[in-house]
C-alpha positions in Angstrom: -129.2 127.5 9.3 -132.9 126.4 9.1 -135.4 129.3 8.9 -139.1 129.5 8.4 -139.7 131.9 5.6 -143.3 132.6 4.6 -144.4 129.4 6.2 -141.9 127.1 4.6 -138.7 125.8 6.2 -135.6 126.6 4.2 -131.9 125.8 4.8 -129.8 128.9 4.4 -126.0 128.9 4.4 -124.6 131.1 7.0 -122.1 133.8 5.8 -118.7 134.0 7.2 -117.7 136.0 9.3 -120.4 137.1 11.5 -124.1 136.2 11.8 -126.6 136.2 9.1 -128.7 139.4 9.1 -132.0 140.2 7.6 -130.3 142.3 5.0 -127.9 139.5 4.0 -130.8 137.0 3.8 -132.9 139.3 1.6 -129.7 139.7 -0.7 -129.3 135.9 -0.8 -132.9 135.4 -1.7 -132.6 138.2 -4.5 -135.2 140.4 -2.8 -134.8 144.2 -2.7 -134.9 145.4 0.7 -136.4 148.6 -0.5 -139.7 147.1 -1.7 -140.6 144.7 1.3 -142.0 144.4 4.8 -140.5 142.0 7.1 -141.8 140.4 10.3 -139.1 138.7 12.3 -140.6 136.3 14.9 -143.9 138.2 14.7 -142.2 141.6 15.2 -142.3 144.1 12.3 -138.9 145.6 11.4 -138.1 148.9 9.9 -135.8 149.0 6.9 -133.2 150.6 9.2 -133.1 147.4 11.3 -132.3 145.0 8.4 -128.5 145.4 8.6 -128.3 145.1 12.5 -130.9 142.3 13.0 -129.1 138.9 13.4 -130.9 135.7 12.6 -130.7 132.5 14.5 -131.7 128.8 13.7 -135.5 128.3 13.7 -136.4 132.0 13.5 -139.6 132.8 11.5 -139.8 135.4 8.9 -142.6 136.8 6.9 -141.4 138.7 3.8 -144.0 140.6 2.0 -143.2 142.3 -1.4 -144.9 145.4 -2.4 -146.5 145.2 -5.9 -147.4 148.2 -7.8 -149.8 148.3 -10.6 -152.7 150.3 -12.2 
């Protein structure tokens, strides 16, 4: 499946069975869902939506990682 992630097109393998979800994508990318904000086709998602939100070919995502420091 081709997705646009942070402005770059990427080919992501679809898991079987069932659709690729935001949570599964984050796991495949090695990103913790607890420390990110995600926009799916311009719509911000709450963390509680990551498991239920299916992705389709040509969807656009912005994944912003929170960074702490001092």
